[in-house]
ZAMARGU-4260 file (C-alpha; in steps of 0.2 Angstrom, whole numbers, plus 5000, padded with zeros to 4 digits):
<rodrens>
0) 5568/5473/5546 | 5569/5491/5536 | 5553/5492/5536 | 5551/5486/5553 | 5566/5498/5561
5) 5557/5511/5546 | 5541/5514/5554 | 5547/5517/5568 | 5556/5529/5564 | 5541/5541/5555
10) 5524/5542/5568 | 5514/5540/5550 | 5516/5521/5539 | 5509/5514/5525 | 5510/5496/5521
15) 5509/5493/5504 | 5517/5479/5497 | 5508/5463/5486 | 5496/5452/5497 | 5506/5440/5505
20) 5517/5453/5509 | 5519/5449/5530 | 5511/5469/5531 | 5502/5461/5546 | 5518/5455/5552
25) 5528/5469/5552 | 5513/5482/5557 | 5511/5472/5574 | 5531/5471/5577 | 5533/5490/5572
30) 5520/5492/5586 | 5525/5483/5597 | 5544/5489/5597 | 5539/5508/5601 | 5530/5503/5613
35) 5545/5495/5622 | 5555/5510/5617 | 5543/5521/5622 | 5539/5531/5608 | 5521/5524/5611
40) 5509/5524/5622 | 5493/5514/5610 | 5495/5510/5594 | 5479/5509/5584 | 5482/5498/5568
45) 5462/5498/5558 | 5459/5484/5548 | 5445/5481/5537 | 5432/5469/5546 | 5434/5453/5537
50) 5451/5452/5544 | 5448/5459/5563 | 5449/5442/5571 | 5463/5434/5561 | 5474/5450/5563
55) 5470/5450/5583 | 5478/5433/5583 | 5489/5436/5574 | 5492/5449/5589 | 5493/5431/5603
60) 5501/5421/5590 | 5516/5432/5589 | 5516/5441/5609 | 5505/5431/5620 | 5506/5441/5632
65) 5501/5458/5627 | 5482/5466/5626 | 5470/5470/5613 | 5457/5481/5612 | 5445/5478/5597
70) 5434/5488/5593 | 5421/5484/5576 | 5410/5499/5569
</rodrens>
């Protein structure tokens, strides 16, 4: 919870925890909380190309009714 609130208070955040520490969950929750509080309209979360589909499935598992735009370059 501290990482989520720290991310809400600062505009830019880097989560550099070890593998499996929940960085995806923290970044998703941070983006949704900032949107609910009216601090941002749209959030951009950059992930590696091999991780895109897993990240989108994580977003839908946490927030089933949210709209997600995925861009693959």
